[in-house]
LONUTI-451098 format. One record per atom (N, C-alpha, C): x negated, z, y negated; residue number from 0; atom name; residue in three letters. Coordinates in pm, whole numbers. Atoms other than C-alpha are relative to their C-alpha. Layout:
N
<u:X; w:Z; v:Y; resi:NUM; name:CA; resn:ALA>
...
This chain:
67
<u:-78; w:-119; v:-26; resi:0; name:N; resn:MET>
<u:-5781; w:7590; v:-3295; resi:0; name:CA; resn:MET>
<u:-40; w:74; v:-151; resi:0; name:C; resn:MET>
<u:-18; w:-82; v:123; resi:1; name:N; resn:ARG>
<u:-5718; w:7824; v:-3584; resi:1; name:CA; resn:ARG>
<u:-137; w:93; v:-19; resi:1; name:C; resn:ARG>
<u:133; w:-82; v:38; resi:2; name:N; resn:ASN>
<u:-6046; w:8022; v:-3737; resi:2; name:CA; resn:ASN>
<u:31; w:144; v:-30; resi:2; name:C; resn:ASN>
<u:-7; w:-126; v:34; resi:3; name:N; resn:SER>
<u:-5917; w:8359; v:-3769; resi:3; name:CA; resn:SER>
<u:17; w:96; v:108; resi:3; name:C; resn:SER>
<u:-25; w:-111; v:-91; resi:4; name:N; resn:ASN>
<u:-5895; w:8706; v:-3577; resi:4; name:CA; resn:ASN>
<u:132; w:44; v:-17; resi:4; name:C; resn:ASN>
<u:-179; w:-50; v:-8; resi:5; name:N; resn:TYR>
<u:-5540; w:8774; v:-3493; resi:5; name:CA; resn:TYR>
<u:-6; w:152; v:23; resi:5; name:C; resn:TYR>
<u:-26; w:-129; v:-24; resi:6; name:N; resn:GLN>
<u:-5622; w:9141; v:-3399; resi:6; name:CA; resn:GLN>
<u:-24; w:65; v:-155; resi:6; name:C; resn:GLN>
<u:5; w:-91; v:108; resi:7; name:N; resn:THR>
<u:-5680; w:9222; v:-3775; resi:7; name:CA; resn:THR>
<u:160; w:-19; v:-61; resi:7; name:C; resn:THR>
<u:-167; w:-11; v:11; resi:8; name:N; resn:PHE>
<u:-5290; w:9135; v:-3827; resi:8; name:CA; resn:PHE>
<u:75; w:143; v:52; resi:8; name:C; resn:PHE>
<u:-49; w:-73; v:-107; resi:9; name:N; resn:TYR>
<u:-5206; w:9344; v:-3525; resi:9; name:CA; resn:TYR>
<u:-57; w:171; v:2; resi:9; name:C; resn:TYR>
<u:114; w:-99; v:-34; resi:10; name:N; resn:LYS>
<u:-5479; w:9628; v:-3598; resi:10; name:CA; resn:LYS>
<u:89; w:127; v:-24; resi:10; name:C; resn:LYS>
<u:-65; w:-86; v:-12; resi:11; name:N; resn:ASP>
<u:-5183; w:9917; v:-3659; resi:11; name:CA; resn:ASP>
<u:56; w:1; v:143; resi:11; name:C; resn:ASP>
<u:-80; w:-51; v:-103; resi:12; name:N; resn:ALA>
<u:-5014; w:9849; v:-3359; resi:12; name:CA; resn:ALA>
<u:-101; w:1; v:130; resi:12; name:C; resn:ALA>
<u:85; w:-27; v:-103; resi:13; name:N; resn:ILE>
<u:-5312; w:9793; v:-3144; resi:13; name:CA; resn:ILE>
<u:-94; w:149; v:-5; resi:13; name:C; resn:ILE>
<u:65; w:-127; v:29; resi:14; name:N; resn:GLN>
<u:-5456; w:10162; v:-3287; resi:14; name:CA; resn:GLN>
<u:133; w:63; v:101; resi:14; name:C; resn:GLN>
<u:-125; w:-75; v:-28; resi:15; name:N; resn:ASN>
<u:-5097; w:10305; v:-3208; resi:15; name:CA; resn:ASN>
<u:19; w:-23; v:163; resi:15; name:C; resn:ASN>
<u:-6; w:30; v:-122; resi:16; name:N; resn:LYS>
<u:-5115; w:10132; v:-2871; resi:16; name:CA; resn:LYS>
<u:164; w:-45; v:42; resi:16; name:C; resn:LYS>
<u:-156; w:39; v:-2; resi:17; name:N; resn:GLN>
<u:-4757; w:9935; v:-2926; resi:17; name:CA; resn:GLN>
<u:-52; w:-128; v:95; resi:17; name:C; resn:GLN>
<u:0; w:133; v:-17; resi:18; name:N; resn:GLY>
<u:-4938; w:9627; v:-2841; resi:18; name:CA; resn:GLY>
<u:-158; w:-65; v:4; resi:18; name:C; resn:GLY>
<u:130; w:25; v:45; resi:19; name:N; resn:TYR>
<u:-5262; w:9409; v:-2810; resi:19; name:CA; resn:TYR>
<u:11; w:-147; v:-5; resi:19; name:C; resn:TYR>
<u:13; w:132; v:-31; resi:20; name:N; resn:VAL>
<u:-5370; w:9056; v:-2862; resi:20; name:CA; resn:VAL>
<u:-179; w:-16; v:-40; resi:20; name:C; resn:VAL>
<u:133; w:53; v:10; resi:21; name:N; resn:THR>
<u:-5708; w:8876; v:-2856; resi:21; name:CA; resn:THR>
<u:-29; w:-49; v:-125; resi:21; name:C; resn:THR>
<u:39; w:49; v:160; resi:22; name:N; resn:LYS>
<u:-5903; w:8752; v:-3146; resi:22; name:CA; resn:LYS>
<u:19; w:-148; v:-8; resi:22; name:C; resn:LYS>
<u:-25; w:122; v:12; resi:23; name:N; resn:ASP>
<u:-5840; w:8420; v:-3056; resi:23; name:CA; resn:ASP>
<u:160; w:-46; v:36; resi:23; name:C; resn:ASP>
<u:-163; w:30; v:-30; resi:24; name:N; resn:GLY>
<u:-5459; w:8458; v:-2981; resi:24; name:CA; resn:GLY>
<u:63; w:-27; v:67; resi:24; name:C; resn:GLY>
<u:-62; w:71; v:-124; resi:25; name:N; resn:THR>
<u:-5423; w:8326; v:-2643; resi:25; name:CA; resn:THR>
<u:29; w:87; v:76; resi:25; name:C; resn:THR>
<u:-36; w:-114; v:-76; resi:26; name:N; resn:TRP>
<u:-5380; w:8647; v:-2478; resi:26; name:CA; resn:TRP>
<u:76; w:121; v:-105; resi:26; name:C; resn:TRP>
<u:-63; w:-109; v:62; resi:27; name:N; resn:ALA>
<u:-5121; w:8929; v:-2572; resi:27; name:CA; resn:ALA>
<u:93; w:87; v:103; resi:27; name:C; resn:ALA>
<u:-52; w:-96; v:-95; resi:28; name:N; resn:ALA>
<u:-4960; w:9257; v:-2427; resi:28; name:CA; resn:ALA>
<u:100; w:10; v:-113; resi:28; name:C; resn:ALA>
<u:-102; w:-42; v:70; resi:29; name:N; resn:ILE>
<u:-4609; w:9333; v:-2572; resi:29; name:CA; resn:ILE>
<u:94; w:105; v:84; resi:29; name:C; resn:ILE>
<u:-82; w:-118; v:-108; resi:30; name:N; resn:SER>
<u:-4388; w:9638; v:-2477; resi:30; name:CA; resn:SER>
<u:149; w:-63; v:25; resi:30; name:C; resn:SER>
<u:-108; w:87; v:-88; resi:31; name:N; resn:ILE>
<u:-4095; w:9539; v:-2266; resi:31; name:CA; resn:ILE>
<u:126; w:115; v:-44; resi:31; name:C; resn:ILE>
<u:-151; w:-93; v:3; resi:32; name:N; resn:MET>
<u:-3783; w:9703; v:-2423; resi:32; name:CA; resn:MET>
<u:-20; w:139; v:-42; resi:32; name:C; resn:MET>
<u:23; w:-113; v:6; resi:33; name:N; resn:GLY>
<u:-3947; w:9989; v:-2569; resi:33; name:CA; resn:GLY>
<u:-38; w:119; v:111; resi:33; name:C; resn:GLY>
<u:-2; w:-92; v:-116; resi:34; name:N; resn:SER>
<u:-4031; w:10120; v:-2206; resi:34; name:CA; resn:SER>
<u:-170; w:28; v:-23; resi:34; name:C; resn:SER>
<u:118; w:-27; v:-31; resi:35; name:N; resn:LYS>
<u:-4385; w:10198; v:-2117; resi:35; name:CA; resn:LYS>
<u:-96; w:-119; v:31; resi:35; name:C; resn:LYS>
<u:63; w:103; v:-25; resi:36; name:N; resn:GLN>
<u:-4439; w:9884; v:-1951; resi:36; name:CA; resn:GLN>
<u:-41; w:-129; v:-100; resi:36; name:C; resn:GLN>
<u:34; w:80; v:71; resi:37; name:N; resn:PHE>
<u:-4624; w:9581; v:-2087; resi:37; name:CA; resn:PHE>
<u:0; w:-147; v:53; resi:37; name:C; resn:PHE>
<u:7; w:145; v:-74; resi:38; name:N; resn:ALA>
<u:-4565; w:9214; v:-2031; resi:38; name:CA; resn:ALA>
<u:-100; w:-54; v:-65; resi:38; name:C; resn:ALA>
<u:101; w:93; v:25; resi:39; name:N; resn:ILE>
<u:-4878; w:8999; v:-2049; resi:39; name:CA; resn:ILE>
<u:7; w:-126; v:-57; resi:39; name:C; resn:ILE>
<u:-48; w:123; v:24; resi:40; name:N; resn:ILE>
<u:-4832; w:8688; v:-2207; resi:40; name:CA; resn:ILE>
<u:-158; w:-97; v:-69; resi:40; name:C; resn:ILE>
<u:107; w:82; v:19; resi:41; name:N; resn:HIS>
<u:-5097; w:8402; v:-2195; resi:41; name:CA; resn:HIS>
<u:46; w:-141; v:-7; resi:41; name:C; resn:HIS>
<u:-32; w:148; v:52; resi:42; name:N; resn:ASN>
<u:-5080; w:8068; v:-2396; resi:42; name:CA; resn:ASN>
<u:157; w:-15; v:7; resi:42; name:C; resn:ASN>
<u:-143; w:-12; v:44; resi:43; name:N; resn:GLY>
<u:-4684; w:8158; v:-2456; resi:43; name:CA; resn:GLY>
<u:77; w:9; v:128; resi:43; name:C; resn:GLY>
<u:-46; w:-16; v:-157; resi:44; name:N; resn:GLU>
<u:-4624; w:8193; v:-2049; resi:44; name:CA; resn:GLU>
<u:-48; w:175; v:7; resi:44; name:C; resn:GLU>
<u:60; w:-127; v:-66; resi:45; name:N; resn:ARG>
<u:-4571; w:8552; v:-1911; resi:45; name:CA; resn:ARG>
<u:-48; w:4; v:136; resi:45; name:C; resn:ARG>
<u:55; w:11; v:-104; resi:46; name:N; resn:VAL>
<u:-4798; w:8587; v:-1645; resi:46; name:CA; resn:VAL>
<u:-42; w:147; v:89; resi:46; name:C; resn:VAL>
<u:10; w:-105; v:-78; resi:47; name:N; resn:HIS>
<u:-4808; w:8967; v:-1531; resi:47; name:CA; resn:HIS>
<u:80; w:105; v:-75; resi:47; name:C; resn:HIS>
<u:-68; w:-145; v:22; resi:48; name:N; resn:THR>
<u:-4648; w:9307; v:-1597; resi:48; name:CA; resn:THR>
<u:-73; w:104; v:35; resi:48; name:C; resn:THR>
<u:83; w:-109; v:-21; resi:49; name:N; resn:SER>
<u:-4851; w:9632; v:-1655; resi:49; name:CA; resn:SER>
<u:69; w:119; v:-39; resi:49; name:C; resn:SER>
<u:-109; w:-169; v:12; resi:50; name:N; resn:LYS>
<u:-4724; w:10000; v:-1632; resi:50; name:CA; resn:LYS>
<u:-24; w:75; v:-103; resi:50; name:C; resn:LYS>
<u:16; w:-116; v:148; resi:51; name:N; resn:ASN>
<u:-4887; w:10117; v:-1973; resi:51; name:CA; resn:ASN>
<u:-113; w:-92; v:-72; resi:51; name:C; resn:ASN>
<u:60; w:71; v:92; resi:52; name:N; resn:PHE>
<u:-5118; w:10000; v:-2253; resi:52; name:CA; resn:PHE>
<u:-125; w:-26; v:61; resi:52; name:C; resn:PHE>
<u:123; w:-38; v:-12; resi:53; name:N; resn:ASP>
<u:-5433; w:10081; v:-2111; resi:53; name:CA; resn:ASP>
<u:-18; w:-127; v:140; resi:53; name:C; resn:ASP>
<u:6; w:96; v:-108; resi:54; name:N; resn:PHE>
<u:-5371; w:9839; v:-1793; resi:54; name:CA; resn:PHE>
<u:21; w:-116; v:-69; resi:54; name:C; resn:PHE>
<u:-30; w:117; v:50; resi:55; name:N; resn:ALA>
<u:-5241; w:9581; v:-1970; resi:55; name:CA; resn:ALA>
<u:-104; w:-45; v:-80; resi:55; name:C; resn:ALA>
<u:150; w:33; v:96; resi:56; name:N; resn:ARG>
<u:-5588; w:9559; v:-2208; resi:56; name:CA; resn:ARG>
<u:-95; w:-5; v:97; resi:56; name:C; resn:ARG>
<u:106; w:13; v:-102; resi:57; name:N; resn:SER>
<u:-5812; w:9602; v:-1903; resi:57; name:CA; resn:SER>
<u:41; w:-164; v:78; resi:57; name:C; resn:SER>
<u:-45; w:89; v:-43; resi:58; name:N; resn:TYR>
<u:-5593; w:9333; v:-1736; resi:58; name:CA; resn:TYR>
<u:-61; w:-155; v:-103; resi:58; name:C; resn:TYR>
<u:16; w:101; v:115; resi:59; name:N; resn:ILE>
<u:-5624; w:9083; v:-2054; resi:59; name:CA; resn:ILE>
<u:-174; w:-33; v:12; resi:59; name:C; resn:ILE>
<u:198; w:18; v:-1; resi:60; name:N; resn:LEU>
<u:-6044; w:9164; v:-2063; resi:60; name:CA; resn:LEU>
<u:-47; w:-55; v:107; resi:60; name:C; resn:LEU>
<u:63; w:47; v:-143; resi:61; name:N; resn:LYS>
<u:-6092; w:9087; v:-1691; resi:61; name:CA; resn:LYS>
<u:28; w:-148; v:8; resi:61; name:C; resn:LYS>
<u:-12; w:139; v:-22; resi:62; name:N; resn:GLU>
<u:-5893; w:8767; v:-1677; resi:62; name:CA; resn:GLU>
<u:-28; w:-101; v:-114; resi:62; name:C; resn:GLU>
<u:74; w:86; v:80; resi:63; name:N; resn:SER>
<u:-6048; w:8621; v:-2016; resi:63; name:CA; resn:SER>
<u:-157; w:-10; v:23; resi:63; name:C; resn:SER>
<u:160; w:-15; v:-63; resi:64; name:N; resn:ARG>
<u:-6405; w:8707; v:-1886; resi:64; name:CA; resn:ARG>
<u:0; w:-105; v:129; resi:64; name:C; resn:ARG>
<u:-28; w:77; v:-97; resi:65; name:N; resn:LYS>
<u:-6264; w:8462; v:-1607; resi:65; name:CA; resn:LYS>
<u:-48; w:-125; v:-33; resi:65; name:C; resn:LYS>
<u:-13; w:128; v:20; resi:66; name:N; resn:LYS>
<u:-6231; w:8162; v:-1771; resi:66; name:CA; resn:LYS>
<u:-90; w:-79; v:-134; resi:66; name:C; resn:LYS>
């Protein structure tokens, strides 16, 4: 696995609530065609859809703690 912090590459997007990625890059939340909804991606597969950035981030943090 790559030894880098993916959040440093996407710092502006995270601060502006346009997207989110975990430090290891296995989880990400991306905006769905400019809407307020976010698609949750885990290891390259879409696993969930959240209604806004805050719900997407909390879903990722909850699921990443489970594993």
